[in-house]
Chimera marker file (.cmm) of the C-alpha trace (Angstrom):
<marker_set name="trace">
<marker id="1" x="0.000" y="0.000" z="0.000" r="1" g="1" b="0" radius="0.5"/>
<marker id="2" x="1.523" y="3.399" z="-0.934" r="1" g="1" b="0" radius="0.5"/>
<marker id="3" x="2.440" y="5.770" z="1.855" r="1" g="1" b="0" radius="0.5"/>
<marker id="4" x="0.622" y="9.079" z="2.258" r="1" g="1" b="0" radius="0.5"/>
<marker id="5" x="3.720" y="10.847" z="0.880" r="1" g="1" b="0" radius="0.5"/>
<marker id="6" x="3.629" y="8.597" z="-2.204" r="1" g="1" b="0" radius="0.5"/>
<marker id="7" x="-0.106" y="9.273" z="-2.684" r="1" g="1" b="0" radius="0.5"/>
<marker id="8" x="0.594" y="13.025" z="-2.393" r="1" g="1" b="0" radius="0.5"/>
<marker id="9" x="3.279" y="12.839" z="-5.093" r="1" g="1" b="0" radius="0.5"/>
<marker id="10" x="0.881" y="10.933" z="-7.373" r="1" g="1" b="0" radius="0.5"/>
<marker id="11" x="-1.873" y="13.509" z="-6.767" r="1" g="1" b="0" radius="0.5"/>
<marker id="12" x="0.439" y="16.480" z="-7.435" r="1" g="1" b="0" radius="0.5"/>
<marker id="13" x="1.779" y="14.749" z="-10.579" r="1" g="1" b="0" radius="0.5"/>
<marker id="14" x="-1.756" y="14.223" z="-11.880" r="1" g="1" b="0" radius="0.5"/>
<marker id="15" x="-2.679" y="17.847" z="-11.211" r="1" g="1" b="0" radius="0.5"/>
<marker id="16" x="0.466" y="19.108" z="-12.941" r="1" g="1" b="0" radius="0.5"/>
<marker id="17" x="-0.227" y="17.002" z="-16.034" r="1" g="1" b="0" radius="0.5"/>
<marker id="18" x="-2.940" y="19.468" z="-17.055" r="1" g="1" b="0" radius="0.5"/>
<marker id="19" x="-0.615" y="22.417" z="-16.472" r="1" g="1" b="0" radius="0.5"/>
<marker id="20" x="2.228" y="20.866" z="-18.484" r="1" g="1" b="0" radius="0.5"/>
<marker id="21" x="-0.056" y="20.054" z="-21.397" r="1" g="1" b="0" radius="0.5"/>
<marker id="22" x="-0.876" y="23.761" z="-21.731" r="1" g="1" b="0" radius="0.5"/>
<marker id="23" x="-4.614" y="23.091" z="-21.858" r="1" g="1" b="0" radius="0.5"/>
<marker id="24" x="-6.964" y="24.081" z="-19.055" r="1" g="1" b="0" radius="0.5"/>
<marker id="25" x="-9.017" y="21.329" z="-17.494" r="1" g="1" b="0" radius="0.5"/>
<marker id="26" x="-12.348" y="20.917" z="-19.262" r="1" g="1" b="0" radius="0.5"/>
<marker id="27" x="-14.783" y="22.501" z="-16.831" r="1" g="1" b="0" radius="0.5"/>
<marker id="28" x="-17.106" y="23.812" z="-19.523" r="1" g="1" b="0" radius="0.5"/>
<marker id="29" x="-18.983" y="22.351" z="-22.475" r="1" g="1" b="0" radius="0.5"/>
<marker id="30" x="-20.146" y="23.579" z="-25.875" r="1" g="1" b="0" radius="0.5"/>
<marker id="31" x="-23.881" y="22.905" z="-25.751" r="1" g="1" b="0" radius="0.5"/>
<marker id="32" x="-25.275" y="24.686" z="-28.782" r="1" g="1" b="0" radius="0.5"/>
<marker id="33" x="-24.570" y="26.509" z="-32.033" r="1" g="1" b="0" radius="0.5"/>
<marker id="34" x="-27.194" y="28.909" z="-33.378" r="1" g="1" b="0" radius="0.5"/>
<marker id="35" x="-27.060" y="31.201" z="-36.425" r="1" g="1" b="0" radius="0.5"/>
<marker id="36" x="-29.109" y="33.911" z="-38.067" r="1" g="1" b="0" radius="0.5"/>
<marker id="37" x="-28.835" y="35.443" z="-41.547" r="1" g="1" b="0" radius="0.5"/>
<marker id="38" x="-29.775" y="39.150" z="-41.799" r="1" g="1" b="0" radius="0.5"/>
<marker id="39" x="-29.321" y="40.465" z="-45.334" r="1" g="1" b="0" radius="0.5"/>
<marker id="40" x="-25.570" y="41.167" z="-45.526" r="1" g="1" b="0" radius="0.5"/>
<marker id="41" x="-24.734" y="39.835" z="-42.015" r="1" g="1" b="0" radius="0.5"/>
<marker id="42" x="-24.601" y="36.343" z="-40.561" r="1" g="1" b="0" radius="0.5"/>
<marker id="43" x="-24.446" y="36.006" z="-36.764" r="1" g="1" b="0" radius="0.5"/>
<marker id="44" x="-23.345" y="32.784" z="-35.054" r="1" g="1" b="0" radius="0.5"/>
<marker id="45" x="-23.590" y="32.108" z="-31.311" r="1" g="1" b="0" radius="0.5"/>
<marker id="46" x="-21.530" y="29.332" z="-29.718" r="1" g="1" b="0" radius="0.5"/>
<marker id="47" x="-23.192" y="28.502" z="-26.380" r="1" g="1" b="0" radius="0.5"/>
<marker id="48" x="-21.188" y="27.083" z="-23.464" r="1" g="1" b="0" radius="0.5"/>
<marker id="49" x="-21.818" y="26.100" z="-19.858" r="1" g="1" b="0" radius="0.5"/>
<marker id="50" x="-18.823" y="27.877" z="-18.310" r="1" g="1" b="0" radius="0.5"/>
<marker id="51" x="-15.476" y="29.562" z="-18.784" r="1" g="1" b="0" radius="0.5"/>
<marker id="52" x="-12.992" y="28.647" z="-21.526" r="1" g="1" b="0" radius="0.5"/>
<marker id="53" x="-9.937" y="30.047" z="-23.279" r="1" g="1" b="0" radius="0.5"/>
<marker id="54" x="-10.636" y="31.235" z="-26.833" r="1" g="1" b="0" radius="0.5"/>
<marker id="55" x="-8.148" y="31.035" z="-29.698" r="1" g="1" b="0" radius="0.5"/>
<marker id="56" x="-8.904" y="31.618" z="-33.369" r="1" g="1" b="0" radius="0.5"/>
<marker id="57" x="-7.226" y="31.574" z="-36.751" r="1" g="1" b="0" radius="0.5"/>
<marker id="58" x="-8.078" y="31.702" z="-40.425" r="1" g="1" b="0" radius="0.5"/>
<marker id="59" x="-6.725" y="29.551" z="-43.244" r="1" g="1" b="0" radius="0.5"/>
<marker id="60" x="-7.128" y="29.990" z="-47.028" r="1" g="1" b="0" radius="0.5"/>
<marker id="61" x="-7.885" y="27.655" z="-49.938" r="1" g="1" b="0" radius="0.5"/>
<marker id="62" x="-10.687" y="27.048" z="-49.147" r="1" g="1" b="0" radius="0.5"/>
<marker id="63" x="-11.331" y="29.964" z="-46.803" r="1" g="1" b="0" radius="0.5"/>
<marker id="64" x="-11.975" y="28.717" z="-43.248" r="1" g="1" b="0" radius="0.5"/>
<marker id="65" x="-12.212" y="30.433" z="-39.892" r="1" g="1" b="0" radius="0.5"/>
<marker id="66" x="-11.886" y="28.410" z="-36.709" r="1" g="1" b="0" radius="0.5"/>
<marker id="67" x="-12.266" y="28.920" z="-32.987" r="1" g="1" b="0" radius="0.5"/>
<marker id="68" x="-10.725" y="26.622" z="-30.379" r="1" g="1" b="0" radius="0.5"/>
<marker id="69" x="-12.486" y="26.660" z="-27.006" r="1" g="1" b="0" radius="0.5"/>
<marker id="70" x="-9.860" y="25.257" z="-24.640" r="1" g="1" b="0" radius="0.5"/>
<marker id="71" x="-11.364" y="23.991" z="-21.428" r="1" g="1" b="0" radius="0.5"/>
<marker id="72" x="-14.668" y="23.139" z="-23.134" r="1" g="1" b="0" radius="0.5"/>
<marker id="73" x="-15.781" y="19.658" z="-24.090" r="1" g="1" b="0" radius="0.5"/>
<marker id="74" x="-18.253" y="19.145" z="-26.915" r="1" g="1" b="0" radius="0.5"/>
<marker id="75" x="-21.723" y="18.173" z="-25.732" r="1" g="1" b="0" radius="0.5"/>
<marker id="76" x="-23.925" y="18.338" z="-28.821" r="1" g="1" b="0" radius="0.5"/>
<marker id="77" x="-25.293" y="14.806" z="-28.838" r="1" g="1" b="0" radius="0.5"/>
<marker id="78" x="-23.372" y="11.969" z="-30.401" r="1" g="1" b="0" radius="0.5"/>
<marker id="79" x="-19.574" y="11.884" z="-30.438" r="1" g="1" b="0" radius="0.5"/>
<marker id="80" x="-17.578" y="12.835" z="-33.497" r="1" g="1" b="0" radius="0.5"/>
<marker id="81" x="-17.808" y="15.786" z="-35.854" r="1" g="1" b="0" radius="0.5"/>
<marker id="82" x="-21.083" y="17.650" z="-36.237" r="1" g="1" b="0" radius="0.5"/>
<marker id="83" x="-21.839" y="19.557" z="-39.439" r="1" g="1" b="0" radius="0.5"/>
<marker id="84" x="-24.447" y="22.311" z="-39.483" r="1" g="1" b="0" radius="0.5"/>
<marker id="85" x="-25.432" y="23.439" z="-43.005" r="1" g="1" b="0" radius="0.5"/>
<marker id="86" x="-25.978" y="27.204" z="-43.281" r="1" g="1" b="0" radius="0.5"/>
<marker id="87" x="-25.858" y="27.854" z="-47.043" r="1" g="1" b="0" radius="0.5"/>
<marker id="88" x="-26.202" y="31.631" z="-46.963" r="1" g="1" b="0" radius="0.5"/>
<marker id="89" x="-24.183" y="34.147" z="-49.039" r="1" g="1" b="0" radius="0.5"/>
<marker id="90" x="-21.373" y="34.288" z="-46.409" r="1" g="1" b="0" radius="0.5"/>
<marker id="91" x="-21.229" y="30.924" z="-44.655" r="1" g="1" b="0" radius="0.5"/>
<marker id="92" x="-21.460" y="27.468" z="-46.239" r="1" g="1" b="0" radius="0.5"/>
<marker id="93" x="-21.451" y="25.366" z="-43.076" r="1" g="1" b="0" radius="0.5"/>
<marker id="94" x="-20.240" y="25.092" z="-39.481" r="1" g="1" b="0" radius="0.5"/>
<marker id="95" x="-18.261" y="22.054" z="-38.309" r="1" g="1" b="0" radius="0.5"/>
<marker id="96" x="-17.790" y="21.203" z="-34.621" r="1" g="1" b="0" radius="0.5"/>
<marker id="97" x="-15.522" y="18.550" z="-33.088" r="1" g="1" b="0" radius="0.5"/>
<marker id="98" x="-13.460" y="17.931" z="-29.968" r="1" g="1" b="0" radius="0.5"/>
<marker id="99" x="-9.957" y="17.961" z="-31.487" r="1" g="1" b="0" radius="0.5"/>
<marker id="100" x="-8.166" y="17.106" z="-28.224" r="1" g="1" b="0" radius="0.5"/>
<marker id="101" x="-9.457" y="16.228" z="-24.765" r="1" g="1" b="0" radius="0.5"/>
<marker id="102" x="-11.111" y="19.390" z="-23.453" r="1" g="1" b="0" radius="0.5"/>
<marker id="103" x="-10.635" y="21.418" z="-26.668" r="1" g="1" b="0" radius="0.5"/>
<marker id="104" x="-13.625" y="21.967" z="-28.937" r="1" g="1" b="0" radius="0.5"/>
<marker id="105" x="-13.029" y="23.423" z="-32.401" r="1" g="1" b="0" radius="0.5"/>
<marker id="106" x="-15.771" y="25.290" z="-34.236" r="1" g="1" b="0" radius="0.5"/>
<marker id="107" x="-14.847" y="25.772" z="-37.915" r="1" g="1" b="0" radius="0.5"/>
<marker id="108" x="-16.671" y="28.023" z="-40.390" r="1" g="1" b="0" radius="0.5"/>
<marker id="109" x="-16.434" y="27.145" z="-44.083" r="1" g="1" b="0" radius="0.5"/>
<marker id="110" x="-16.704" y="30.623" z="-45.624" r="1" g="1" b="0" radius="0.5"/>
<marker id="111" x="-17.729" y="31.922" z="-49.006" r="1" g="1" b="0" radius="0.5"/>
<marker id="112" x="-15.281" y="34.299" z="-50.745" r="1" g="1" b="0" radius="0.5"/>
<marker id="113" x="-14.905" y="37.887" z="-49.522" r="1" g="1" b="0" radius="0.5"/>
<marker id="114" x="-15.976" y="37.581" z="-45.883" r="1" g="1" b="0" radius="0.5"/>
<marker id="115" x="-14.653" y="39.426" z="-42.822" r="1" g="1" b="0" radius="0.5"/>
<marker id="116" x="-15.523" y="38.701" z="-39.210" r="1" g="1" b="0" radius="0.5"/>
<marker id="117" x="-15.701" y="40.135" z="-35.717" r="1" g="1" b="0" radius="0.5"/>
<marker id="118" x="-15.741" y="37.759" z="-32.726" r="1" g="1" b="0" radius="0.5"/>
<marker id="119" x="-16.578" y="38.517" z="-29.096" r="1" g="1" b="0" radius="0.5"/>
<marker id="120" x="-16.284" y="36.314" z="-26.031" r="1" g="1" b="0" radius="0.5"/>
<marker id="121" x="-19.091" y="37.196" z="-23.602" r="1" g="1" b="0" radius="0.5"/>
<marker id="122" x="-19.994" y="36.115" z="-20.075" r="1" g="1" b="0" radius="0.5"/>
<marker id="123" x="-23.180" y="35.649" z="-18.077" r="1" g="1" b="0" radius="0.5"/>
<marker id="124" x="-23.939" y="33.388" z="-19.873" r="1" g="1" b="0" radius="0.5"/>
<marker id="125" x="-20.611" y="32.353" z="-21.391" r="1" g="1" b="0" radius="0.5"/>
<marker id="126" x="-20.663" y="32.306" z="-25.181" r="1" g="1" b="0" radius="0.5"/>
<marker id="127" x="-18.897" y="33.427" z="-28.349" r="1" g="1" b="0" radius="0.5"/>
<marker id="128" x="-20.652" y="35.668" z="-30.848" r="1" g="1" b="0" radius="0.5"/>
<marker id="129" x="-19.275" y="35.859" z="-34.385" r="1" g="1" b="0" radius="0.5"/>
<marker id="130" x="-20.536" y="38.319" z="-36.983" r="1" g="1" b="0" radius="0.5"/>
<marker id="131" x="-19.704" y="37.742" z="-40.635" r="1" g="1" b="0" radius="0.5"/>
<marker id="132" x="-20.013" y="40.478" z="-43.272" r="1" g="1" b="0" radius="0.5"/>
<marker id="133" x="-18.867" y="40.978" z="-46.841" r="1" g="1" b="0" radius="0.5"/>
<marker id="134" x="-15.486" y="42.681" z="-47.134" r="1" g="1" b="0" radius="0.5"/>
<marker id="135" x="-15.502" y="46.265" z="-48.390" r="1" g="1" b="0" radius="0.5"/>
<marker id="136" x="-14.150" y="45.057" z="-51.761" r="1" g="1" b="0" radius="0.5"/>
<marker id="137" x="-17.097" y="42.683" z="-52.278" r="1" g="1" b="0" radius="0.5"/>
<marker id="138" x="-19.693" y="45.073" z="-50.857" r="1" g="1" b="0" radius="0.5"/>
<marker id="139" x="-18.875" y="48.532" z="-52.295" r="1" g="1" b="0" radius="0.5"/>
<marker id="140" x="-20.198" y="51.675" z="-50.674" r="1" g="1" b="0" radius="0.5"/>
<marker id="141" x="-22.670" y="53.519" z="-52.910" r="1" g="1" b="0" radius="0.5"/>
<marker id="142" x="-21.365" y="56.797" z="-54.332" r="1" g="1" b="0" radius="0.5"/>
<marker id="143" x="-22.436" y="59.957" z="-52.502" r="1" g="1" b="0" radius="0.5"/>
<marker id="144" x="-25.433" y="61.815" z="-53.886" r="1" g="1" b="0" radius="0.5"/>
<marker id="145" x="-24.477" y="65.043" z="-55.618" r="1" g="1" b="0" radius="0.5"/>
<link id1="1" id2="2" r="1" g="1" b="0" radius="0.2"/>
<link id1="2" id2="3" r="1" g="1" b="0" radius="0.2"/>
<link id1="3" id2="4" r="1" g="1" b="0" radius="0.2"/>
<link id1="4" id2="5" r="1" g="1" b="0" radius="0.2"/>
<link id1="5" id2="6" r="1" g="1" b="0" radius="0.2"/>
<link id1="6" id2="7" r="1" g="1" b="0" radius="0.2"/>
<link id1="7" id2="8" r="1" g="1" b="0" radius="0.2"/>
<link id1="8" id2="9" r="1" g="1" b="0" radius="0.2"/>
<link id1="9" id2="10" r="1" g="1" b="0" radius="0.2"/>
<link id1="10" id2="11" r="1" g="1" b="0" radius="0.2"/>
<link id1="11" id2="12" r="1" g="1" b="0" radius="0.2"/>
<link id1="12" id2="13" r="1" g="1" b="0" radius="0.2"/>
<link id1="13" id2="14" r="1" g="1" b="0" radius="0.2"/>
<link id1="14" id2="15" r="1" g="1" b="0" radius="0.2"/>
<link id1="15" id2="16" r="1" g="1" b="0" radius="0.2"/>
<link id1="16" id2="17" r="1" g="1" b="0" radius="0.2"/>
<link id1="17" id2="18" r="1" g="1" b="0" radius="0.2"/>
<link id1="18" id2="19" r="1" g="1" b="0" radius="0.2"/>
<link id1="19" id2="20" r="1" g="1" b="0" radius="0.2"/>
<link id1="20" id2="21" r="1" g="1" b="0" radius="0.2"/>
<link id1="21" id2="22" r="1" g="1" b="0" radius="0.2"/>
<link id1="22" id2="23" r="1" g="1" b="0" radius="0.2"/>
<link id1="23" id2="24" r="1" g="1" b="0" radius="0.2"/>
<link id1="24" id2="25" r="1" g="1" b="0" radius="0.2"/>
<link id1="25" id2="26" r="1" g="1" b="0" radius="0.2"/>
<link id1="26" id2="27" r="1" g="1" b="0" radius="0.2"/>
<link id1="27" id2="28" r="1" g="1" b="0" radius="0.2"/>
<link id1="28" id2="29" r="1" g="1" b="0" radius="0.2"/>
<link id1="29" id2="30" r="1" g="1" b="0" radius="0.2"/>
<link id1="30" id2="31" r="1" g="1" b="0" radius="0.2"/>
<link id1="31" id2="32" r="1" g="1" b="0" radius="0.2"/>
<link id1="32" id2="33" r="1" g="1" b="0" radius="0.2"/>
<link id1="33" id2="34" r="1" g="1" b="0" radius="0.2"/>
<link id1="34" id2="35" r="1" g="1" b="0" radius="0.2"/>
<link id1="35" id2="36" r="1" g="1" b="0" radius="0.2"/>
<link id1="36" id2="37" r="1" g="1" b="0" radius="0.2"/>
<link id1="37" id2="38" r="1" g="1" b="0" radius="0.2"/>
<link id1="38" id2="39" r="1" g="1" b="0" radius="0.2"/>
<link id1="39" id2="40" r="1" g="1" b="0" radius="0.2"/>
<link id1="40" id2="41" r="1" g="1" b="0" radius="0.2"/>
<link id1="41" id2="42" r="1" g="1" b="0" radius="0.2"/>
<link id1="42" id2="43" r="1" g="1" b="0" radius="0.2"/>
<link id1="43" id2="44" r="1" g="1" b="0" radius="0.2"/>
<link id1="44" id2="45" r="1" g="1" b="0" radius="0.2"/>
<link id1="45" id2="46" r="1" g="1" b="0" radius="0.2"/>
<link id1="46" id2="47" r="1" g="1" b="0" radius="0.2"/>
<link id1="47" id2="48" r="1" g="1" b="0" radius="0.2"/>
<link id1="48" id2="49" r="1" g="1" b="0" radius="0.2"/>
<link id1="49" id2="50" r="1" g="1" b="0" radius="0.2"/>
<link id1="50" id2="51" r="1" g="1" b="0" radius="0.2"/>
<link id1="51" id2="52" r="1" g="1" b="0" radius="0.2"/>
<link id1="52" id2="53" r="1" g="1" b="0" radius="0.2"/>
<link id1="53" id2="54" r="1" g="1" b="0" radius="0.2"/>
<link id1="54" id2="55" r="1" g="1" b="0" radius="0.2"/>
<link id1="55" id2="56" r="1" g="1" b="0" radius="0.2"/>
<link id1="56" id2="57" r="1" g="1" b="0" radius="0.2"/>
<link id1="57" id2="58" r="1" g="1" b="0" radius="0.2"/>
<link id1="58" id2="59" r="1" g="1" b="0" radius="0.2"/>
<link id1="59" id2="60" r="1" g="1" b="0" radius="0.2"/>
<link id1="60" id2="61" r="1" g="1" b="0" radius="0.2"/>
<link id1="61" id2="62" r="1" g="1" b="0" radius="0.2"/>
<link id1="62" id2="63" r="1" g="1" b="0" radius="0.2"/>
<link id1="63" id2="64" r="1" g="1" b="0" radius="0.2"/>
<link id1="64" id2="65" r="1" g="1" b="0" radius="0.2"/>
<link id1="65" id2="66" r="1" g="1" b="0" radius="0.2"/>
<link id1="66" id2="67" r="1" g="1" b="0" radius="0.2"/>
<link id1="67" id2="68" r="1" g="1" b="0" radius="0.2"/>
<link id1="68" id2="69" r="1" g="1" b="0" radius="0.2"/>
<link id1="69" id2="70" r="1" g="1" b="0" radius="0.2"/>
<link id1="70" id2="71" r="1" g="1" b="0" radius="0.2"/>
<link id1="71" id2="72" r="1" g="1" b="0" radius="0.2"/>
<link id1="72" id2="73" r="1" g="1" b="0" radius="0.2"/>
<link id1="73" id2="74" r="1" g="1" b="0" radius="0.2"/>
<link id1="74" id2="75" r="1" g="1" b="0" radius="0.2"/>
<link id1="75" id2="76" r="1" g="1" b="0" radius="0.2"/>
<link id1="76" id2="77" r="1" g="1" b="0" radius="0.2"/>
<link id1="77" id2="78" r="1" g="1" b="0" radius="0.2"/>
<link id1="78" id2="79" r="1" g="1" b="0" radius="0.2"/>
<link id1="79" id2="80" r="1" g="1" b="0" radius="0.2"/>
<link id1="80" id2="81" r="1" g="1" b="0" radius="0.2"/>
<link id1="81" id2="82" r="1" g="1" b="0" radius="0.2"/>
<link id1="82" id2="83" r="1" g="1" b="0" radius="0.2"/>
<link id1="83" id2="84" r="1" g="1" b="0" radius="0.2"/>
<link id1="84" id2="85" r="1" g="1" b="0" radius="0.2"/>
<link id1="85" id2="86" r="1" g="1" b="0" radius="0.2"/>
<link id1="86" id2="87" r="1" g="1" b="0" radius="0.2"/>
<link id1="87" id2="88" r="1" g="1" b="0" radius="0.2"/>
<link id1="88" id2="89" r="1" g="1" b="0" radius="0.2"/>
<link id1="89" id2="90" r="1" g="1" b="0" radius="0.2"/>
<link id1="90" id2="91" r="1" g="1" b="0" radius="0.2"/>
<link id1="91" id2="92" r="1" g="1" b="0" radius="0.2"/>
<link id1="92" id2="93" r="1" g="1" b="0" radius="0.2"/>
<link id1="93" id2="94" r="1" g="1" b="0" radius="0.2"/>
<link id1="94" id2="95" r="1" g="1" b="0" radius="0.2"/>
<link id1="95" id2="96" r="1" g="1" b="0" radius="0.2"/>
<link id1="96" id2="97" r="1" g="1" b="0" radius="0.2"/>
<link id1="97" id2="98" r="1" g="1" b="0" radius="0.2"/>
<link id1="98" id2="99" r="1" g="1" b="0" radius="0.2"/>
<link id1="99" id2="100" r="1" g="1" b="0" radius="0.2"/>
<link id1="100" id2="101" r="1" g="1" b="0" radius="0.2"/>
<link id1="101" id2="102" r="1" g="1" b="0" radius="0.2"/>
<link id1="102" id2="103" r="1" g="1" b="0" radius="0.2"/>
<link id1="103" id2="104" r="1" g="1" b="0" radius="0.2"/>
<link id1="104" id2="105" r="1" g="1" b="0" radius="0.2"/>
<link id1="105" id2="106" r="1" g="1" b="0" radius="0.2"/>
<link id1="106" id2="107" r="1" g="1" b="0" radius="0.2"/>
<link id1="107" id2="108" r="1" g="1" b="0" radius="0.2"/>
<link id1="108" id2="109" r="1" g="1" b="0" radius="0.2"/>
<link id1="109" id2="110" r="1" g="1" b="0" radius="0.2"/>
<link id1="110" id2="111" r="1" g="1" b="0" radius="0.2"/>
<link id1="111" id2="112" r="1" g="1" b="0" radius="0.2"/>
<link id1="112" id2="113" r="1" g="1" b="0" radius="0.2"/>
<link id1="113" id2="114" r="1" g="1" b="0" radius="0.2"/>
<link id1="114" id2="115" r="1" g="1" b="0" radius="0.2"/>
<link id1="115" id2="116" r="1" g="1" b="0" radius="0.2"/>
<link id1="116" id2="117" r="1" g="1" b="0" radius="0.2"/>
<link id1="117" id2="118" r="1" g="1" b="0" radius="0.2"/>
<link id1="118" id2="119" r="1" g="1" b="0" radius="0.2"/>
<link id1="119" id2="120" r="1" g="1" b="0" radius="0.2"/>
<link id1="120" id2="121" r="1" g="1" b="0" radius="0.2"/>
<link id1="121" id2="122" r="1" g="1" b="0" radius="0.2"/>
<link id1="122" id2="123" r="1" g="1" b="0" radius="0.2"/>
<link id1="123" id2="124" r="1" g="1" b="0" radius="0.2"/>
<link id1="124" id2="125" r="1" g="1" b="0" radius="0.2"/>
<link id1="125" id2="126" r="1" g="1" b="0" radius="0.2"/>
<link id1="126" id2="127" r="1" g="1" b="0" radius="0.2"/>
<link id1="127" id2="128" r="1" g="1" b="0" radius="0.2"/>
<link id1="128" id2="129" r="1" g="1" b="0" radius="0.2"/>
<link id1="129" id2="130" r="1" g="1" b="0" radius="0.2"/>
<link id1="130" id2="131" r="1" g="1" b="0" radius="0.2"/>
<link id1="131" id2="132" r="1" g="1" b="0" radius="0.2"/>
<link id1="132" id2="133" r="1" g="1" b="0" radius="0.2"/>
<link id1="133" id2="134" r="1" g="1" b="0" radius="0.2"/>
<link id1="134" id2="135" r="1" g="1" b="0" radius="0.2"/>
<link id1="135" id2="136" r="1" g="1" b="0" radius="0.2"/>
<link id1="136" id2="137" r="1" g="1" b="0" radius="0.2"/>
<link id1="137" id2="138" r="1" g="1" b="0" radius="0.2"/>
<link id1="138" id2="139" r="1" g="1" b="0" radius="0.2"/>
<link id1="139" id2="140" r="1" g="1" b="0" radius="0.2"/>
<link id1="140" id2="141" r="1" g="1" b="0" radius="0.2"/>
<link id1="141" id2="142" r="1" g="1" b="0" radius="0.2"/>
<link id1="142" id2="143" r="1" g="1" b="0" radius="0.2"/>
<link id1="143" id2="144" r="1" g="1" b="0" radius="0.2"/>
<link id1="144" id2="145" r="1" g="1" b="0" radius="0.2"/>
</marker_set>
């Protein structure tokens, strides 16, 4: 039977494993993805049950935007990747999967010429993403003379 000192070392080692991995412990969950299309804007809300660390990036060819919610497990029903068809002028589809234990990735497959603004909000915790056409694809009308 291990001594209390040995048990303490095992406990501290287990706790440090999460720190060394660089990922926060998954204390939150992604529970829903909702979207709305308003003319030239698409709004997406990623709903969670608690706090998480948000990271995002964009990759070209084809144009994709993704958000990693570290510290949030995916809880959208069955395991594996979920695909949500959107099919509006800015957003083709949304894909959601847990890419590592406690890290949920939400990827947007974009149409051409889209810019975004993302906000992480609390009470309740969520991410709101607004997509709009870039200025080049949505020119400003000339001033009236």
